[in-house]
C-alpha positions as CSV (number, residue, x, y, z in Angstrom):
1,M,0.0,0.0,0.0
2,A,2.8,2.4,0.9
3,V,4.5,1.7,-2.4
4,T,1.4,2.4,-4.4
5,A,0.9,5.7,-2.6
6,Y,4.5,6.6,-3.2
7,L,4.3,5.8,-6.9
8,Q,1.0,7.8,-7.2
9,R,2.5,10.8,-5.5
10,A,5.7,10.6,-7.6
11,A,3.5,10.4,-10.8
12,L,1.6,13.5,-9.7
13,E,4.8,15.4,-8.9
14,E,6.3,14.3,-12.2
15,G,3.2,15.5,-14.0
16,A,3.4,18.8,-12.3
17,E,7.0,19.2,-13.2
18,Q,6.3,18.3,-16.8
19,R,3.6,21.0,-16.9
20,R,6.0,23.5,-15.5
21,L,8.6,22.7,-18.1
22,A,6.1,22.9,-20.9
23,F,4.8,26.2,-19.6
24,R,8.3,27.6,-19.4
25,T,9.2,26.3,-22.9
26,E,6.1,27.9,-24.4
27,L,6.8,31.2,-22.7
28,D,10.4,31.1,-24.0
29,R,9.2,30.4,-27.5
30,L,6.7,33.3,-27.4
31,E,9.4,35.6,-26.0
32,D,11.8,34.5,-28.8
33,L,9.1,35.3,-31.5
34,H,8.5,38.6,-29.9
35,A,12.2,39.5,-29.9
36,A,12.6,38.3,-33.5
37,Y,9.8,40.5,-34.9
38,W,10.2,43.5,-32.5
39,P,12.8,45.5,-34.6
40,Q,10.7,45.2,-37.8
41,A,7.6,46.1,-35.9
42,L,9.3,49.3,-34.6
43,Q,10.3,50.1,-38.2
44,G,6.6,50.1,-39.3
45,D,6.3,46.5,-40.6
46,V,2.6,45.8,-40.2
47,V,3.0,42.0,-40.4
48,A,5.7,42.1,-37.8
49,A,3.6,44.3,-35.6
50,H,0.7,41.8,-35.8
51,M,3.1,39.0,-34.8
52,V,4.4,41.0,-31.8
53,L,0.8,41.7,-30.7
54,K,-0.2,38.0,-31.2
55,A,2.8,36.8,-29.2
56,A,2.2,39.3,-26.4
57,G,-1.5,38.3,-26.3
58,L,-0.7,34.6,-26.1
59,R,1.9,35.2,-23.5
60,M,-0.6,37.2,-21.4
61,K,-3.2,34.4,-21.8
62,L,-0.7,31.6,-20.9
63,Q,0.2,33.5,-17.7
64,G,-3.4,34.2,-16.8
65,L,-3.0,38.0,-17.2
66,D,-5.9,38.2,-19.6
67,R,-8.5,37.6,-16.8
68,P,-9.8,40.3,-14.5
69,V,-8.3,40.3,-11.0
70,P,-10.9,39.5,-8.3
71,E,-11.8,42.4,-6.1
72,D,-9.6,42.8,-3.1
73,R,-11.4,42.3,0.2
74,T,-9.1,44.7,2.0
75,D,-11.8,47.3,2.8
76,G,-11.6,46.3,6.4
77,E,-15.2,45.1,6.6
78,V,-15.9,42.5,9.2
79,L,-19.1,40.5,9.1
80,V,-20.0,38.6,12.3
81,V,-22.1,35.7,11.3
82,A,-25.0,35.4,13.6
83,G,-28.5,34.0,14.0
84,T,-30.0,30.6,14.0
85,E,-28.2,27.6,12.5
86,A,-30.2,28.1,9.2
87,E,-29.3,31.8,9.1
88,Y,-25.7,31.0,9.9
89,V,-25.5,28.5,7.0
90,E,-27.3,30.9,4.7
91,Q,-24.9,33.7,5.5
92,L,-21.9,31.4,4.9
93,R,-23.3,30.4,1.5
94,A,-23.9,34.0,0.6
95,I,-20.3,34.9,1.6
96,A,-18.9,31.9,-0.3
97,S,-20.7,33.0,-3.4
98,D,-19.4,36.5,-2.9
99,D,-22.9,37.9,-2.4
100,W,-22.0,40.2,0.5
101,S,-25.2,42.3,0.2
102,A,-27.3,39.2,0.8
103,A,-25.0,38.1,3.7
104,R,-25.4,41.6,5.3
105,E,-29.2,41.5,4.9
106,I,-29.5,38.1,6.5
107,N,-27.1,39.2,9.3
108,A,-29.1,42.4,10.0
109,T,-32.3,40.4,10.2
110,A,-30.7,37.9,12.6
111,R,-29.4,40.7,14.8
112,R,-32.7,42.5,14.9
113,R,-34.5,39.3,15.8
114,S,-31.9,38.5,18.6
115,T,-32.3,42.0,20.1
116,Q,-36.0,41.5,20.3
117,L,-35.7,38.4,22.4
């Protein structure tokens, strides 16, 4: 059993290393293409300019820079999850789905109800 687990872990690690190598190889190729066409693009060669833009776009996509960055949650807001078990679960689900307005509303309802008790 331990041998099987070791072999499975080694295969996963090797797969990850292979992906890293392939990723680096593709980035290097795109950078080489960019460098090869850059001087002609600067001289006004439209075909070379398209190649530079295409290589830059593919490099951005490969690195994940073409996707929007999720909003930072550094606004200092703290939401204390409160209420009944059902309200607690509902608030956690709203937070997990990044629906902060729903979580705040559920929280406010739970707090109002708890102060009336």
